[in-house]
Backbone as JSON Lines, residues from 0, in Angstrom:
{"i":0,"aa":"M","n":[17.69,28.18,-6.95],"ca":[18.01,27.29,-8.03],"c":[18.18,25.86,-7.51]}
{"i":1,"aa":"G","n":[18.03,24.93,-8.42],"ca":[18.21,23.54,-8.03],"c":[16.95,22.89,-7.49]}
{"i":2,"aa":"K","n":[15.89,23.68,-7.31],"ca":[14.65,23.1,-6.81],"c":[13.89,22.46,-7.97]}
{"i":3,"aa":"T","n":[13.25,21.37,-7.68],"ca":[12.49,20.66,-8.7],"c":[11.06,21.17,-8.73]}
{"i":4,"aa":"L","n":[10.45,21.1,-9.87],"ca":[9.06,21.51,-10.01],"c":[8.1,20.36,-9.75]}
{"i":5,"aa":"R","n":[8.66,19.18,-9.54],"ca":[7.82,18.01,-9.28],"c":[7.13,18.14,-7.93]}
{"i":6,"aa":"T","n":[5.91,17.71,-7.89],"ca":[5.2,17.66,-6.61],"c":[5.29,16.25,-6.07]}
{"i":7,"aa":"K","n":[5.23,16.12,-4.78],"ca":[5.31,14.82,-4.14],"c":[4.03,14.03,-4.45]}
{"i":8,"aa":"T","n":[4.19,12.78,-4.86],"ca":[3.03,11.95,-5.11],"c":[2.56,11.31,-3.81]}
{"i":9,"aa":"L","n":[1.34,10.85,-3.82],"ca":[0.72,10.3,-2.62],"c":[1.54,9.16,-2.03]}
{"i":10,"aa":"Y","n":[2.03,8.26,-2.87],"ca":[2.78,7.11,-2.35],"c":[4.16,7.48,-1.81]}
{"i":11,"aa":"Q","n":[4.6,8.72,-2.04],"ca":[5.86,9.19,-1.48],"c":[5.69,9.78,-0.08]}
{"i":12,"aa":"D","n":[4.46,9.96,0.36],"ca":[4.16,10.54,1.66],"c":[4.28,9.47,2.75]}
{"i":13,"aa":"K","n":[5.22,9.67,3.66],"ca":[5.49,8.68,4.7],"c":[4.25,8.42,5.57]}
{"i":14,"aa":"D","n":[3.55,9.47,5.97],"ca":[2.37,9.3,6.83],"c":[1.29,8.47,6.14]}
{"i":15,"aa":"W","n":[1.1,8.72,4.83],"ca":[0.09,7.97,4.07],"c":[0.48,6.5,3.99]}
{"i":16,"aa":"L","n":[1.77,6.24,3.74],"ca":[2.25,4.85,3.66],"c":[2.13,4.15,5.01]}
{"i":17,"aa":"V","n":[2.46,4.83,6.08],"ca":[2.33,4.23,7.42],"c":[0.87,3.88,7.68]}
{"i":18,"aa":"Q","n":[-0.03,4.79,7.33],"ca":[-1.46,4.53,7.54],"c":[-1.91,3.29,6.78]}
{"i":19,"aa":"K","n":[-1.56,3.21,5.51],"ca":[-2.02,2.11,4.66],"c":[-1.31,0.79,4.98]}
{"i":20,"aa":"Y","n":[0.01,0.82,5.09],"ca":[0.8,-0.42,5.21],"c":[0.86,-0.92,6.65]}
{"i":21,"aa":"V","n":[1.1,-0.03,7.59],"ca":[1.28,-0.45,8.98],"c":[-0.05,-0.55,9.72]}
{"i":22,"aa":"K","n":[-0.82,0.52,9.68],"ca":[-2.07,0.55,10.47],"c":[-3.19,-0.26,9.84]}
{"i":23,"aa":"E","n":[-3.4,-0.09,8.52],"ca":[-4.47,-0.82,7.84],"c":[-4.03,-2.2,7.38]}
{"i":24,"aa":"K","n":[-2.72,-2.47,7.45],"ca":[-2.13,-3.75,7.06],"c":[-2.45,-4.15,5.61]}
{"i":25,"aa":"L","n":[-2.45,-3.16,4.73],"ca":[-2.68,-3.43,3.32],"c":[-1.37,-3.89,2.68]}
{"i":26,"aa":"S","n":[-1.47,-4.68,1.65],"ca":[-0.28,-5.14,0.92],"c":[0.17,-4.05,-0.05]}
{"i":27,"aa":"T","n":[1.37,-4.21,-0.59],"ca":[1.86,-3.25,-1.57],"c":[0.99,-3.27,-2.83]}
{"i":28,"aa":"V","n":[0.46,-4.43,-3.17],"ca":[-0.44,-4.55,-4.32],"c":[-1.72,-3.76,-4.07]}
{"i":29,"aa":"E","n":[-2.28,-3.88,-2.87],"ca":[-3.5,-3.16,-2.53],"c":[-3.26,-1.65,-2.48]}
{"i":30,"aa":"I","n":[-2.12,-1.25,-1.95],"ca":[-1.8,0.18,-1.88],"c":[-1.63,0.76,-3.28]}
{"i":31,"aa":"A","n":[-0.95,0.04,-4.16],"ca":[-0.78,0.5,-5.54],"c":[-2.13,0.63,-6.23]}
{"i":32,"aa":"K","n":[-3.02,-0.3,-5.97],"ca":[-4.37,-0.25,-6.57],"c":[-5.14,0.97,-6.06]}
{"i":33,"aa":"I","n":[-5.05,1.24,-4.77],"ca":[-5.72,2.41,-4.2],"c":[-5.17,3.69,-4.85]}
{"i":34,"aa":"Y","n":[-3.85,3.74,-4.99],"ca":[-3.24,4.91,-5.62],"c":[-3.75,5.07,-7.05]}
{"i":35,"aa":"R","n":[-3.78,3.99,-7.81],"ca":[-4.26,4.05,-9.2],"c":[-5.69,4.55,-9.27]}
{"i":36,"aa":"E","n":[-6.54,4.05,-8.36],"ca":[-7.95,4.45,-8.37],"c":[-8.14,5.89,-7.9]}
{"i":37,"aa":"T","n":[-7.34,6.31,-6.93],"ca":[-7.47,7.66,-6.38],"c":[-6.91,8.72,-7.32]}
{"i":38,"aa":"E","n":[-5.71,8.48,-7.84],"ca":[-5.0,9.48,-8.64],"c":[-5.17,9.28,-10.15]}
{"i":39,"aa":"N","n":[-5.75,8.15,-10.54],"ca":[-5.91,7.81,-11.95],"c":[-4.57,7.82,-12.69]}
{"i":40,"aa":"K","n":[-3.54,7.32,-12.01],"ca":[-2.19,7.22,-12.57],"c":[-1.66,5.83,-12.25]}
{"i":41,"aa":"W","n":[-0.77,5.35,-13.11],"ca":[-0.2,4.02,-12.91],"c":[0.77,4.01,-11.74]}
{"i":42,"aa":"C","n":[0.77,2.92,-11.0],"ca":[1.72,2.7,-9.91],"c":[1.94,1.21,-9.76]}
{"i":43,"aa":"D","n":[3.19,0.81,-9.72],"ca":[3.55,-0.59,-9.57],"c":[3.76,-0.91,-8.09]}
{"i":44,"aa":"P","n":[3.39,-2.1,-7.63],"ca":[3.63,-2.48,-6.23],"c":[5.11,-2.39,-5.83]}
{"i":45,"aa":"N","n":[6.03,-2.6,-6.78],"ca":[7.45,-2.46,-6.48],"c":[7.82,-1.02,-6.14]}
{"i":46,"aa":"T","n":[7.1,-0.07,-6.72],"ca":[7.32,1.34,-6.4],"c":[6.94,1.6,-4.95]}
{"i":47,"aa":"I","n":[5.84,1.01,-4.52],"ca":[5.41,1.14,-3.12],"c":[6.48,0.55,-2.21]}
{"i":48,"aa":"S","n":[7.0,-0.61,-2.56],"ca":[8.05,-1.25,-1.76],"c":[9.28,-0.36,-1.64]}
{"i":49,"aa":"R","n":[9.68,0.24,-2.75],"ca":[10.85,1.12,-2.73],"c":[10.65,2.3,-1.79]}
{"i":50,"aa":"W","n":[9.44,2.88,-1.8],"ca":[9.18,4.02,-0.92],"c":[9.06,3.61,0.54]}
{"i":51,"aa":"L","n":[8.56,2.42,0.79],"ca":[8.55,1.92,2.17],"c":[10.0,1.83,2.68]}
{"i":52,"aa":"K","n":[10.88,1.3,1.85],"ca":[12.29,1.18,2.23],"c":[12.95,2.54,2.41]}
{"i":53,"aa":"K","n":[12.64,3.48,1.51],"ca":[13.22,4.83,1.6],"c":[12.82,5.51,2.91]}
{"i":54,"aa":"H","n":[11.6,5.23,3.38],"ca":[11.12,5.83,4.63],"c":[11.44,4.97,5.84]}
{"i":55,"aa":"N","n":[12.22,3.92,5.65],"ca":[12.6,3.0,6.74],"c":[11.39,2.4,7.45]}
{"i":56,"aa":"I","n":[10.38,2.07,6.67],"ca":[9.2,1.37,7.19],"c":[9.48,-0.12,7.01]}
{"i":57,"aa":"A","n":[9.48,-0.84,8.12],"ca":[9.82,-2.27,8.08],"c":[8.84,-3.04,7.22]}
{"i":58,"aa":"M","n":[9.4,-3.82,6.31],"ca":[8.58,-4.66,5.44],"c":[8.18,-5.92,6.21]}
{"i":59,"aa":"R","n":[6.99,-6.42,5.91],"ca":[6.53,-7.65,6.54],"c":[7.26,-8.85,5.93]}
{"i":60,"aa":"S","n":[7.43,-9.87,6.73],"ca":[8.0,-11.11,6.21],"c":[6.93,-11.81,5.37]}
{"i":61,"aa":"L","n":[7.35,-12.79,4.61],"ca":[6.4,-13.55,3.79],"c":[5.34,-14.2,4.68]}
{"i":62,"aa":"A","n":[5.76,-14.73,5.82],"ca":[4.82,-15.38,6.74],"c":[3.79,-14.38,7.27]}
{"i":63,"aa":"E","n":[4.24,-13.18,7.62],"ca":[3.31,-12.15,8.11],"c":[2.34,-11.73,7.02]}
{"i":64,"aa":"A","n":[2.85,-11.58,5.81],"ca":[2.01,-11.18,4.69],"c":[0.93,-12.23,4.42]}
{"i":65,"aa":"Q","n":[1.33,-13.5,4.45],"ca":[0.36,-14.57,4.22],"c":[-0.66,-14.64,5.35]}
{"i":66,"aa":"Q","n":[-0.21,-14.41,6.56],"ca":[-1.12,-14.42,7.7],"c":[-2.15,-13.3,7.57]}
{"i":67,"aa":"N","n":[-1.71,-12.11,7.17],"ca":[-2.65,-11.0,6.96],"c":[-3.64,-11.3,5.86]}
{"i":68,"aa":"R","n":[-3.15,-11.92,4.8],"ca":[-4.02,-12.23,3.66],"c":[-5.12,-13.21,4.05]}
{"i":69,"aa":"H","n":[-4.8,-14.16,4.91],"ca":[-5.75,-15.2,5.27],"c":[-6.52,-14.93,6.56]}
{"i":70,"aa":"S","n":[-6.22,-13.82,7.22],"ca":[-6.88,-13.55,8.5],"c":[-8.18,-12.79,8.35]}
{"i":71,"aa":"T","n":[-8.5,-12.33,7.14],"ca":[-9.75,-11.59,6.97],"c":[-10.91,-12.56,7.06]}
{"i":72,"aa":"V","n":[-11.91,-12.17,7.83],"ca":[-13.08,-13.01,8.03],"c":[-14.16,-12.58,7.05]}
{"i":73,"aa":"A","n":[-14.75,-13.53,6.38],"ca":[-15.8,-13.22,5.41],"c":[-17.05,-12.76,6.14]}
{"i":74,"aa":"T","n":[-17.58,-11.65,5.68],"ca":[-18.84,-11.13,6.22],"c":[-19.96,-11.57,5.29]}
{"i":75,"aa":"P","n":[-21.21,-11.48,5.72],"ca":[-22.3,-11.89,4.84],"c":[-22.27,-11.16,3.49]}
{"i":76,"aa":"A","n":[-21.83,-9.91,3.48],"ca":[-21.79,-9.16,2.24],"c":[-20.7,-9.64,1.29]}
{"i":77,"aa":"T","n":[-19.64,-10.26,1.82],"ca":[-18.54,-10.7,0.97],"c":[-18.6,-12.18,0.61]}
{"i":78,"aa":"R","n":[-19.47,-12.91,1.26],"ca":[-19.6,-14.34,0.95],"c":[-20.34,-14.51,-0.38]}
{"i":79,"aa":"K","n":[-19.95,-15.53,-1.12],"ca":[-20.65,-15.83,-2.37],"c":[-21.98,-16.49,-2.04]}
{"i":80,"aa":"K","n":[-22.99,-16.13,-2.83],"ca":[-24.3,-16.77,-2.65],"c":[-24.23,-18.17,-3.2]}
{"i":81,"aa":"Q","n":[-24.79,-19.08,-2.45],"ca":[-24.74,-20.48,-2.88],"c":[-26.09,-20.94,-3.36]}
């Protein structure tokens, strides 16, 4: 008794969050989008943040987040045609 029938969602999985947030350096917005596309269910970036905190995964500072956002190099496939 006392057990819940709920199944763990993907964003609640610590290993998945570590892979996406730490190793792939994705933002909480990007992770929420991946979850929505994969599971076809709504997920807010704040929910991702809460689960990162619950799993004691260190959040990036604003400076680190901005650095990650601007460090991607445009490839020929991602550049706009002029």
